[in-house]
N, C-alpha and C positions, 0 to 999 in steps of 0.2 A: 303250857299246852295250848294248841289252837282251839278255837270254838268248835265244839262237836267232838273233839278228840276224846273227851271222857266217855262219851257214849260208845264210840268205837272200841275203846279199851275194855269197857264194861261188857259189851256184847261179844266181842270177838277175841279178847285177850284171855289169859288164864285167870283162875280164881284169885290168886294173889294180887294180880293187877286190878281185877274188878273191885276187891275189897279196899284198894288204895283210891278208887275213884271217889272224889269229894262230892258231898252234897252241893246242890246249887247254893251260892252265897245267900244267906238269910234264912234258909230253910229251918234251922233249929232255933231261930229266934222267933219267926213269924208263926209257925205251926202251933206251938203251945198256946199262943194268944188266940189264934183262930179256933183251935179245939175248945178253949174256954168260952169264946164267944158263942159257939153253937152248943154249949152244954154237953160237950163230949160226942156229939153227933157228927163226927167227921170220918171220912173213909178214904182209903186209897183204892183206886180202881185202875188196874194196869192191864194193858193189852200185851200179850206176849205168848210164846210157846213154852213148853215144859222146861227146857234148859234155862231160859232166861227167868222163868218163874222161880226155880230153885236158887239161881244166882241172886235174884232180887231178895228173896227170903233170907239168904245168907248175908247179904249186904245190910239188910235192915237190922238183923241180930248184931252183926259186927259193929255197927255204928250206934248201937243202943237206941235205935229209932223210937221204939215204943215208949221207953221211959222219958226220953228227951222231948218227945212231942205230946205225949198223952193219948195217942191213938193206940188202942189195943190191938194185939195180933188178930183177933177175930174180925177187925174192921178193915182187913186187907183182902181184896178180891182180885181175881184174874179172869180175863176172857181172851178169846182167840182172835177176835176181830174188833177193830175200833168201834164199829157201829153197835157192837154187843154191849158197850158201856150203857147204852140207853135202857136196856132191861134192868140192869143193876140200879140205875138212877130212878127208874120207875118204881121198883120194888122198895127202895129205901127212901123215897120221898125227897131226893136230893133237890135243894133249892139253889145252890151255888156250885159251879163246876169250874175248876182251874185245870186247864190241860194245855199242852204245847202244840196240839195238832188241830188245825182248823176242821179237818175231816170228822174228828170227834164231835166238835161243837155243831157241825152241820147235822149230824145224826141226833143231837139233843135239842136242836132248835124246836121250840114250841113245847117241849117237855120240861126242861130246866129253865126257870125264869132268869137266872143270872149266869151268863157264860163269860168266862174270863180266859182269853187266849194268852198263854204265858210265854215269856222269853222272847229272844230275837226271832223275828219273822222275816221271810223273804220279801213280803210285800205288805202294804197297808191292809189291815183286815177290813172285812165288810162292816157296815154299821150296826149289824145285829149282834155282834160280839164285841166285848170291851177288851182292850189290850193292856196287859200289865208286863213290863219289861223285867221287873224285879219282884221279889216277895213284898217289899214295902209298897210297891205300886199295887199289888193284888190286895193287900190289906186295906189300903185307902179306898179301893173300889168297893170292897165289901163293907167297909165302914159306912159308905154312902147308901147302902141297901138294907142295912139291919137296924 
């Protein structure tokens, strides 16, 4: 698959295709370690509409996400706008945010101390956010802050 094709299949394909969408390489190795490092205080905060919300929940179940990562189902939240992630972060006292959208980090700037822009990016990110191309990179950045 070409880069980004997984997202297109997940968002626009059928349910069976979406369930075949793989996790980002390293997800199921890194997340359990990060969950443990933060004493279980780890959250998934996703911006999407209702259809993608339902598909995301199905994907998480299908891939045994909760057991494999240690993130409980109650620690998955959804919002309609990227900027709305700020409200969740404030309520939960989030100290580290890993997200693949610079717009999310811009909304969290000054609220969340450690911002990690994840995955391939079209341009060099600004200095106020750290870039992690992979889950291993994200773990290394977090290791330097905890």
